[in-house]
mmJSON file of the N, C-alpha and C atoms, coordinates in Angstrom:
{"data_MODEL":{"atom_site":{
"group_PDB":["ATOM","ATOM","ATOM","ATOM","ATOM","ATOM","ATOM","ATOM","ATOM","ATOM","ATOM","ATOM","ATOM","ATOM","ATOM","ATOM","ATOM","ATOM","ATOM","ATOM","ATOM","ATOM","ATOM","ATOM","ATOM","ATOM","ATOM","ATOM","ATOM","ATOM","ATOM","ATOM","ATOM","ATOM","ATOM","ATOM","ATOM","ATOM","ATOM","ATOM","ATOM","ATOM","ATOM","ATOM","ATOM","ATOM","ATOM","ATOM","ATOM","ATOM","ATOM","ATOM","ATOM","ATOM","ATOM","ATOM","ATOM","ATOM","ATOM","ATOM","ATOM","ATOM","ATOM","ATOM","ATOM","ATOM","ATOM","ATOM","ATOM","ATOM","ATOM","ATOM","ATOM","ATOM","ATOM","ATOM","ATOM","ATOM","ATOM","ATOM","ATOM","ATOM","ATOM","ATOM","ATOM","ATOM","ATOM","ATOM","ATOM","ATOM","ATOM","ATOM","ATOM","ATOM","ATOM","ATOM","ATOM","ATOM","ATOM","ATOM","ATOM","ATOM","ATOM","ATOM","ATOM","ATOM","ATOM","ATOM","ATOM","ATOM","ATOM","ATOM","ATOM","ATOM","ATOM","ATOM","ATOM","ATOM","ATOM","ATOM","ATOM","ATOM","ATOM","ATOM","ATOM","ATOM","ATOM","ATOM","ATOM","ATOM","ATOM","ATOM","ATOM","ATOM","ATOM","ATOM","ATOM","ATOM","ATOM","ATOM","ATOM","ATOM","ATOM","ATOM","ATOM","ATOM","ATOM","ATOM","ATOM","ATOM","ATOM","ATOM","ATOM","ATOM","ATOM","ATOM","ATOM","ATOM","ATOM","ATOM","ATOM","ATOM","ATOM","ATOM","ATOM","ATOM","ATOM","ATOM","ATOM","ATOM","ATOM","ATOM","ATOM","ATOM"],
"id":[1,2,3,4,5,6,7,8,9,10,11,12,13,14,15,16,17,18,19,20,21,22,23,24,25,26,27,28,29,30,31,32,33,34,35,36,37,38,39,40,41,42,43,44,45,46,47,48,49,50,51,52,53,54,55,56,57,58,59,60,61,62,63,64,65,66,67,68,69,70,71,72,73,74,75,76,77,78,79,80,81,82,83,84,85,86,87,88,89,90,91,92,93,94,95,96,97,98,99,100,101,102,103,104,105,106,107,108,109,110,111,112,113,114,115,116,117,118,119,120,121,122,123,124,125,126,127,128,129,130,131,132,133,134,135,136,137,138,139,140,141,142,143,144,145,146,147,148,149,150,151,152,153,154,155,156,157,158,159,160,161,162,163,164,165,166,167,168,169,170,171,172,173,174],
"type_symbol":["N","C","C","N","C","C","N","C","C","N","C","C","N","C","C","N","C","C","N","C","C","N","C","C","N","C","C","N","C","C","N","C","C","N","C","C","N","C","C","N","C","C","N","C","C","N","C","C","N","C","C","N","C","C","N","C","C","N","C","C","N","C","C","N","C","C","N","C","C","N","C","C","N","C","C","N","C","C","N","C","C","N","C","C","N","C","C","N","C","C","N","C","C","N","C","C","N","C","C","N","C","C","N","C","C","N","C","C","N","C","C","N","C","C","N","C","C","N","C","C","N","C","C","N","C","C","N","C","C","N","C","C","N","C","C","N","C","C","N","C","C","N","C","C","N","C","C","N","C","C","N","C","C","N","C","C","N","C","C","N","C","C","N","C","C","N","C","C","N","C","C","N","C","C"],
"label_atom_id":["N","CA","C","N","CA","C","N","CA","C","N","CA","C","N","CA","C","N","CA","C","N","CA","C","N","CA","C","N","CA","C","N","CA","C","N","CA","C","N","CA","C","N","CA","C","N","CA","C","N","CA","C","N","CA","C","N","CA","C","N","CA","C","N","CA","C","N","CA","C","N","CA","C","N","CA","C","N","CA","C","N","CA","C","N","CA","C","N","CA","C","N","CA","C","N","CA","C","N","CA","C","N","CA","C","N","CA","C","N","CA","C","N","CA","C","N","CA","C","N","CA","C","N","CA","C","N","CA","C","N","CA","C","N","CA","C","N","CA","C","N","CA","C","N","CA","C","N","CA","C","N","CA","C","N","CA","C","N","CA","C","N","CA","C","N","CA","C","N","CA","C","N","CA","C","N","CA","C","N","CA","C","N","CA","C","N","CA","C","N","CA","C","N","CA","C","N","CA","C","N","CA","C"],
"label_alt_id":[null,null,null,null,null,null,null,null,null,null,null,null,null,null,null,null,null,null,null,null,null,null,null,null,null,null,null,null,null,null,null,null,null,null,null,null,null,null,null,null,null,null,null,null,null,null,null,null,null,null,null,null,null,null,null,null,null,null,null,null,null,null,null,null,null,null,null,null,null,null,null,null,null,null,null,null,null,null,null,null,null,null,null,null,null,null,null,null,null,null,null,null,null,null,null,null,null,null,null,null,null,null,null,null,null,null,null,null,null,null,null,null,null,null,null,null,null,null,null,null,null,null,null,null,null,null,null,null,null,null,null,null,null,null,null,null,null,null,null,null,null,null,null,null,null,null,null,null,null,null,null,null,null,null,null,null,null,null,null,null,null,null,null,null,null,null,null,null,null,null,null,null,null,null],
"label_comp_id":["MET","MET","MET","LEU","LEU","LEU","SER","SER","SER","SER","SER","SER","ILE","ILE","ILE","GLY","GLY","GLY","ILE","ILE","ILE","PRO","PRO","PRO","GLY","GLY","GLY","LEU","LEU","LEU","ILE","ILE","ILE","LEU","LEU","LEU","ILE","ILE","ILE","LEU","LEU","LEU","THR","THR","THR","ILE","ILE","ILE","ALA","ALA","ALA","LEU","LEU","LEU","VAL","VAL","VAL","ILE","ILE","ILE","PHE","PHE","PHE","GLY","GLY","GLY","PRO","PRO","PRO","LYS","LYS","LYS","LYS","LYS","LYS","LEU","LEU","LEU","PRO","PRO","PRO","GLU","GLU","GLU","ILE","ILE","ILE","GLY","GLY","GLY","LYS","LYS","LYS","ALA","ALA","ALA","ALA","ALA","ALA","GLY","GLY","GLY","GLU","GLU","GLU","THR","THR","THR","LEU","LEU","LEU","LYS","LYS","LYS","GLU","GLU","GLU","PHE","PHE","PHE","LYS","LYS","LYS","ASN","ASN","ASN","SER","SER","SER","ALA","ALA","ALA","ARG","ARG","ARG","ASP","ASP","ASP","LEU","LEU","LEU","THR","THR","THR","SER","SER","SER","ASP","ASP","ASP","SER","SER","SER","SER","SER","SER","GLU","GLU","GLU","GLU","GLU","GLU","LYS","LYS","LYS","THR","THR","THR","ASN","ASN","ASN","LYS","LYS","LYS"],
"label_asym_id":["A","A","A","A","A","A","A","A","A","A","A","A","A","A","A","A","A","A","A","A","A","A","A","A","A","A","A","A","A","A","A","A","A","A","A","A","A","A","A","A","A","A","A","A","A","A","A","A","A","A","A","A","A","A","A","A","A","A","A","A","A","A","A","A","A","A","A","A","A","A","A","A","A","A","A","A","A","A","A","A","A","A","A","A","A","A","A","A","A","A","A","A","A","A","A","A","A","A","A","A","A","A","A","A","A","A","A","A","A","A","A","A","A","A","A","A","A","A","A","A","A","A","A","A","A","A","A","A","A","A","A","A","A","A","A","A","A","A","A","A","A","A","A","A","A","A","A","A","A","A","A","A","A","A","A","A","A","A","A","A","A","A","A","A","A","A","A","A","A","A","A","A","A","A"],
"label_entity_id":["1","1","1","1","1","1","1","1","1","1","1","1","1","1","1","1","1","1","1","1","1","1","1","1","1","1","1","1","1","1","1","1","1","1","1","1","1","1","1","1","1","1","1","1","1","1","1","1","1","1","1","1","1","1","1","1","1","1","1","1","1","1","1","1","1","1","1","1","1","1","1","1","1","1","1","1","1","1","1","1","1","1","1","1","1","1","1","1","1","1","1","1","1","1","1","1","1","1","1","1","1","1","1","1","1","1","1","1","1","1","1","1","1","1","1","1","1","1","1","1","1","1","1","1","1","1","1","1","1","1","1","1","1","1","1","1","1","1","1","1","1","1","1","1","1","1","1","1","1","1","1","1","1","1","1","1","1","1","1","1","1","1","1","1","1","1","1","1","1","1","1","1","1","1"],
"label_seq_id":[1,1,1,2,2,2,3,3,3,4,4,4,5,5,5,6,6,6,7,7,7,8,8,8,9,9,9,10,10,10,11,11,11,12,12,12,13,13,13,14,14,14,15,15,15,16,16,16,17,17,17,18,18,18,19,19,19,20,20,20,21,21,21,22,22,22,23,23,23,24,24,24,25,25,25,26,26,26,27,27,27,28,28,28,29,29,29,30,30,30,31,31,31,32,32,32,33,33,33,34,34,34,35,35,35,36,36,36,37,37,37,38,38,38,39,39,39,40,40,40,41,41,41,42,42,42,43,43,43,44,44,44,45,45,45,46,46,46,47,47,47,48,48,48,49,49,49,50,50,50,51,51,51,52,52,52,53,53,53,54,54,54,55,55,55,56,56,56,57,57,57,58,58,58],
"pdbx_PDB_ins_code":[null,null,null,null,null,null,null,null,null,null,null,null,null,null,null,null,null,null,null,null,null,null,null,null,null,null,null,null,null,null,null,null,null,null,null,null,null,null,null,null,null,null,null,null,null,null,null,null,null,null,null,null,null,null,null,null,null,null,null,null,null,null,null,null,null,null,null,null,null,null,null,null,null,null,null,null,null,null,null,null,null,null,null,null,null,null,null,null,null,null,null,null,null,null,null,null,null,null,null,null,null,null,null,null,null,null,null,null,null,null,null,null,null,null,null,null,null,null,null,null,null,null,null,null,null,null,null,null,null,null,null,null,null,null,null,null,null,null,null,null,null,null,null,null,null,null,null,null,null,null,null,null,null,null,null,null,null,null,null,null,null,null,null,null,null,null,null,null,null,null,null,null,null,null],
"Cartn_x":[0.82,0.0,0.866,1.822,2.659,3.577,3.93,4.83,4.15,2.826,2.137,2.046,2.23,2.19,3.471,4.588,5.867,6.393,7.658,8.32,7.75,7.571,7.026,5.621,4.801,3.457,3.483,4.375,4.521,5.006,5.959,6.452,5.34,4.538,3.42,2.402,2.065,1.109,1.648,2.912,3.512,3.578,3.865,3.918,2.544,1.53,0.167,-0.256,0.073,-0.254,0.466,1.707,2.473,1.85,1.395,0.768,-0.57,-1.355,-2.692,-2.613,-1.812,-1.811,-0.72,0.332,1.414,2.437,3.635,4.713,4.521,3.726,3.537,2.494,1.51,0.418,0.736,1.601,1.892,2.435,3.372,3.833,2.729,1.819,0.706,-0.211,-0.45,-1.302,-0.629,0.67,1.409,1.378,1.525,1.485,0.11,-0.947,-2.31,-2.574,-2.082,-2.265,-1.516,-0.32,0.455,-0.221,-0.76,-1.459,-2.724,-3.42,-4.625,-4.278,-3.208,-2.781,-2.366,-1.692,-1.266,-2.48,-3.484,-4.705,-5.434,-5.464,-6.117,-5.419,-4.08,-3.328,-3.577,-3.592,-3.832,-5.238,-6.22,-7.588,-7.698,-7.06,-7.093,-6.399,-5.307,-4.58,-5.447,-6.14,-7.016,-8.154,-8.727,-9.82,-9.347,-8.177,-7.695,-7.306,-6.775,-6.422,-7.679,-8.725,-9.986,-10.617,-10.584,-11.199,-10.405,-9.083,-8.297,-8.498,-8.726,-9.007,-10.356,-11.337,-12.659,-12.575,-11.751,-11.61,-10.977,-10.017,-9.351,-10.224,-11.128,-12.023,-13.193,-13.478,-14.628,-14.348],
"Cartn_y":[-1.186,0.0,1.251,1.312,2.495,2.637,1.546,1.624,2.257,2.217,2.821,4.337,4.876,6.326,6.957,6.399,6.932,7.988,8.292,9.259,10.675,11.17,12.529,12.673,11.673,11.711,11.694,10.902,10.832,12.162,12.787,14.102,15.132,15.089,16.025,15.835,14.603,14.314,14.801,14.536,14.985,16.504,17.173,18.634,19.228,18.672,19.162,18.941,17.781,17.504,18.476,18.808,19.75,21.139,21.555,22.877,22.916,21.853,21.84,21.746,20.831,20.566,21.3,21.7,22.413,21.462,21.982,21.111,20.59,21.259,20.801,19.695,19.729,18.764,17.472,17.541,16.381,15.171,15.324,14.142,13.504,14.324,13.776,12.945,13.415,12.68,11.363,11.404,10.181,9.174,9.653,8.76,8.123,8.928,8.397,7.361,7.626,6.668,5.375,5.469,4.279,3.45,4.122,3.393,2.726,3.414,2.831,1.583,1.652,0.497,-0.656,-0.351,-1.382,-2.077,-1.299,-1.876,-2.739,-2.281,-3.052,-4.387,-4.371,-5.62,-6.567,-6.034,-6.88,-7.486,-6.699,-7.213,-8.293,-8.066,-9.063,-10.345,-10.215,-11.396,-12.16,-11.433,-12.08,-12.823,-12.204,-12.856,-14.131,-14.077,-15.274,-16.363,-15.978,-17.002,-17.597,-16.773,-17.294,-18.289,-17.98,-18.889,-20.184,-20.118,-21.352,-22.195,-21.559,-22.303,-22.998,-22.342,-22.956,-24.184,-24.116,-25.247,-26.45,-26.193,-27.303,-27.9,-27.107,-27.611,-28.415,-28.318,-29.037,-30.472],
"Cartn_z":[0.0,0.0,0.0,0.887,1.0,-0.209,-0.832,-1.98,-3.188,-3.258,-4.387,-4.253,-3.05,-2.862,-3.391,-3.058,-3.502,-2.536,-2.68,-1.801,-1.981,-3.216,-3.349,-2.754,-2.912,-2.343,-0.826,-0.266,1.183,1.757,1.09,1.523,1.455,0.401,0.265,1.382,1.71,2.779,4.125,4.4,5.661,5.749,4.636,4.616,4.877,4.253,4.471,5.916,6.473,7.876,8.802,8.487,9.306,9.253,8.088,7.954,8.677,8.559,9.17,10.684,11.206,12.64,13.404,12.75,13.42,14.01,14.283,14.756,16.175,16.989,18.369,18.457,17.595,17.656,16.904,15.917,15.066,15.834,16.779,17.539,18.38,18.907,19.684,18.799,17.593,16.648,16.26,16.027,15.695,16.825,18.049,19.206,19.348,19.171,19.271,18.174,16.971,15.872,16.159,16.718,17.063,18.14,19.154,20.224,19.695,18.792,18.195,17.387,16.611,15.821,16.725,17.812,18.765,19.39,19.785,20.352,19.328,18.074,17.021,16.815,16.792,16.629,17.791,19.013,20.183,20.14,19.735,19.644,18.579,17.443,16.37,16.812,17.53,18.023,19.029,19.9,20.873,20.184,19.152,18.435,17.741,17.126,16.434,17.429,18.58,19.566,20.195,20.367,20.9,19.937,18.645,17.673,17.558,17.689,17.615,18.873,20.023,21.25,21.159,20.527,20.371,19.471,18.444,17.522,18.221,19.104,19.791,20.884,21.434,22.49,21.94,20.673,20.096,19.905],
"occupancy":[1.0,1.0,1.0,1.0,1.0,1.0,1.0,1.0,1.0,1.0,1.0,1.0,1.0,1.0,1.0,1.0,1.0,1.0,1.0,1.0,1.0,1.0,1.0,1.0,1.0,1.0,1.0,1.0,1.0,1.0,1.0,1.0,1.0,1.0,1.0,1.0,1.0,1.0,1.0,1.0,1.0,1.0,1.0,1.0,1.0,1.0,1.0,1.0,1.0,1.0,1.0,1.0,1.0,1.0,1.0,1.0,1.0,1.0,1.0,1.0,1.0,1.0,1.0,1.0,1.0,1.0,1.0,1.0,1.0,1.0,1.0,1.0,1.0,1.0,1.0,1.0,1.0,1.0,1.0,1.0,1.0,1.0,1.0,1.0,1.0,1.0,1.0,1.0,1.0,1.0,1.0,1.0,1.0,1.0,1.0,1.0,1.0,1.0,1.0,1.0,1.0,1.0,1.0,1.0,1.0,1.0,1.0,1.0,1.0,1.0,1.0,1.0,1.0,1.0,1.0,1.0,1.0,1.0,1.0,1.0,1.0,1.0,1.0,1.0,1.0,1.0,1.0,1.0,1.0,1.0,1.0,1.0,1.0,1.0,1.0,1.0,1.0,1.0,1.0,1.0,1.0,1.0,1.0,1.0,1.0,1.0,1.0,1.0,1.0,1.0,1.0,1.0,1.0,1.0,1.0,1.0,1.0,1.0,1.0,1.0,1.0,1.0,1.0,1.0,1.0,1.0,1.0,1.0,1.0,1.0,1.0,1.0,1.0,1.0],
"B_iso_or_equiv":[0.0,0.0,0.0,0.0,0.0,0.0,0.0,0.0,0.0,0.0,0.0,0.0,0.0,0.0,0.0,0.0,0.0,0.0,0.0,0.0,0.0,0.0,0.0,0.0,0.0,0.0,0.0,0.0,0.0,0.0,0.0,0.0,0.0,0.0,0.0,0.0,0.0,0.0,0.0,0.0,0.0,0.0,0.0,0.0,0.0,0.0,0.0,0.0,0.0,0.0,0.0,0.0,0.0,0.0,0.0,0.0,0.0,0.0,0.0,0.0,0.0,0.0,0.0,0.0,0.0,0.0,0.0,0.0,0.0,0.0,0.0,0.0,0.0,0.0,0.0,0.0,0.0,0.0,0.0,0.0,0.0,0.0,0.0,0.0,0.0,0.0,0.0,0.0,0.0,0.0,0.0,0.0,0.0,0.0,0.0,0.0,0.0,0.0,0.0,0.0,0.0,0.0,0.0,0.0,0.0,0.0,0.0,0.0,0.0,0.0,0.0,0.0,0.0,0.0,0.0,0.0,0.0,0.0,0.0,0.0,0.0,0.0,0.0,0.0,0.0,0.0,0.0,0.0,0.0,0.0,0.0,0.0,0.0,0.0,0.0,0.0,0.0,0.0,0.0,0.0,0.0,0.0,0.0,0.0,0.0,0.0,0.0,0.0,0.0,0.0,0.0,0.0,0.0,0.0,0.0,0.0,0.0,0.0,0.0,0.0,0.0,0.0,0.0,0.0,0.0,0.0,0.0,0.0,0.0,0.0,0.0,0.0,0.0,0.0],
"pdbx_formal_charge":[null,null,null,null,null,null,null,null,null,null,null,null,null,null,null,null,null,null,null,null,null,null,null,null,null,null,null,null,null,null,null,null,null,null,null,null,null,null,null,null,null,null,null,null,null,null,null,null,null,null,null,null,null,null,null,null,null,null,null,null,null,null,null,null,null,null,null,null,null,null,null,null,null,null,null,null,null,null,null,null,null,null,null,null,null,null,null,null,null,null,null,null,null,null,null,null,null,null,null,null,null,null,null,null,null,null,null,null,null,null,null,null,null,null,null,null,null,null,null,null,null,null,null,null,null,null,null,null,null,null,null,null,null,null,null,null,null,null,null,null,null,null,null,null,null,null,null,null,null,null,null,null,null,null,null,null,null,null,null,null,null,null,null,null,null,null,null,null,null,null,null,null,null,null],
"auth_seq_id":[1,1,1,2,2,2,3,3,3,4,4,4,5,5,5,6,6,6,7,7,7,8,8,8,9,9,9,10,10,10,11,11,11,12,12,12,13,13,13,14,14,14,15,15,15,16,16,16,17,17,17,18,18,18,19,19,19,20,20,20,21,21,21,22,22,22,23,23,23,24,24,24,25,25,25,26,26,26,27,27,27,28,28,28,29,29,29,30,30,30,31,31,31,32,32,32,33,33,33,34,34,34,35,35,35,36,36,36,37,37,37,38,38,38,39,39,39,40,40,40,41,41,41,42,42,42,43,43,43,44,44,44,45,45,45,46,46,46,47,47,47,48,48,48,49,49,49,50,50,50,51,51,51,52,52,52,53,53,53,54,54,54,55,55,55,56,56,56,57,57,57,58,58,58],
"auth_comp_id":["MET","MET","MET","LEU","LEU","LEU","SER","SER","SER","SER","SER","SER","ILE","ILE","ILE","GLY","GLY","GLY","ILE","ILE","ILE","PRO","PRO","PRO","GLY","GLY","GLY","LEU","LEU","LEU","ILE","ILE","ILE","LEU","LEU","LEU","ILE","ILE","ILE","LEU","LEU","LEU","THR","THR","THR","ILE","ILE","ILE","ALA","ALA","ALA","LEU","LEU","LEU","VAL","VAL","VAL","ILE","ILE","ILE","PHE","PHE","PHE","GLY","GLY","GLY","PRO","PRO","PRO","LYS","LYS","LYS","LYS","LYS","LYS","LEU","LEU","LEU","PRO","PRO","PRO","GLU","GLU","GLU","ILE","ILE","ILE","GLY","GLY","GLY","LYS","LYS","LYS","ALA","ALA","ALA","ALA","ALA","ALA","GLY","GLY","GLY","GLU","GLU","GLU","THR","THR","THR","LEU","LEU","LEU","LYS","LYS","LYS","GLU","GLU","GLU","PHE","PHE","PHE","LYS","LYS","LYS","ASN","ASN","ASN","SER","SER","SER","ALA","ALA","ALA","ARG","ARG","ARG","ASP","ASP","ASP","LEU","LEU","LEU","THR","THR","THR","SER","SER","SER","ASP","ASP","ASP","SER","SER","SER","SER","SER","SER","GLU","GLU","GLU","GLU","GLU","GLU","LYS","LYS","LYS","THR","THR","THR","ASN","ASN","ASN","LYS","LYS","LYS"],
"auth_asym_id":["A","A","A","A","A","A","A","A","A","A","A","A","A","A","A","A","A","A","A","A","A","A","A","A","A","A","A","A","A","A","A","A","A","A","A","A","A","A","A","A","A","A","A","A","A","A","A","A","A","A","A","A","A","A","A","A","A","A","A","A","A","A","A","A","A","A","A","A","A","A","A","A","A","A","A","A","A","A","A","A","A","A","A","A","A","A","A","A","A","A","A","A","A","A","A","A","A","A","A","A","A","A","A","A","A","A","A","A","A","A","A","A","A","A","A","A","A","A","A","A","A","A","A","A","A","A","A","A","A","A","A","A","A","A","A","A","A","A","A","A","A","A","A","A","A","A","A","A","A","A","A","A","A","A","A","A","A","A","A","A","A","A","A","A","A","A","A","A","A","A","A","A","A","A"],
"auth_atom_id":["N","CA","C","N","CA","C","N","CA","C","N","CA","C","N","CA","C","N","CA","C","N","CA","C","N","CA","C","N","CA","C","N","CA","C","N","CA","C","N","CA","C","N","CA","C","N","CA","C","N","CA","C","N","CA","C","N","CA","C","N","CA","C","N","CA","C","N","CA","C","N","CA","C","N","CA","C","N","CA","C","N","CA","C","N","CA","C","N","CA","C","N","CA","C","N","CA","C","N","CA","C","N","CA","C","N","CA","C","N","CA","C","N","CA","C","N","CA","C","N","CA","C","N","CA","C","N","CA","C","N","CA","C","N","CA","C","N","CA","C","N","CA","C","N","CA","C","N","CA","C","N","CA","C","N","CA","C","N","CA","C","N","CA","C","N","CA","C","N","CA","C","N","CA","C","N","CA","C","N","CA","C","N","CA","C","N","CA","C","N","CA","C","N","CA","C","N","CA","C","N","CA","C"],
"pdbx_PDB_model_num":[1,1,1,1,1,1,1,1,1,1,1,1,1,1,1,1,1,1,1,1,1,1,1,1,1,1,1,1,1,1,1,1,1,1,1,1,1,1,1,1,1,1,1,1,1,1,1,1,1,1,1,1,1,1,1,1,1,1,1,1,1,1,1,1,1,1,1,1,1,1,1,1,1,1,1,1,1,1,1,1,1,1,1,1,1,1,1,1,1,1,1,1,1,1,1,1,1,1,1,1,1,1,1,1,1,1,1,1,1,1,1,1,1,1,1,1,1,1,1,1,1,1,1,1,1,1,1,1,1,1,1,1,1,1,1,1,1,1,1,1,1,1,1,1,1,1,1,1,1,1,1,1,1,1,1,1,1,1,1,1,1,1,1,1,1,1,1,1,1,1,1,1,1,1]
}}}
């Protein structure tokens, strides 16, 4: 997915985000996005482990 954007597109997106949110707010947004992704991965891992446990218990 990220490879289809390319370096110039990524720089443009980051520049626009910097202009819109400012340099002080951008790290907070990145941290929140990282924590959200981490929670999503943990939830997905829990769901897959729950379904595999159900299969072994049957």
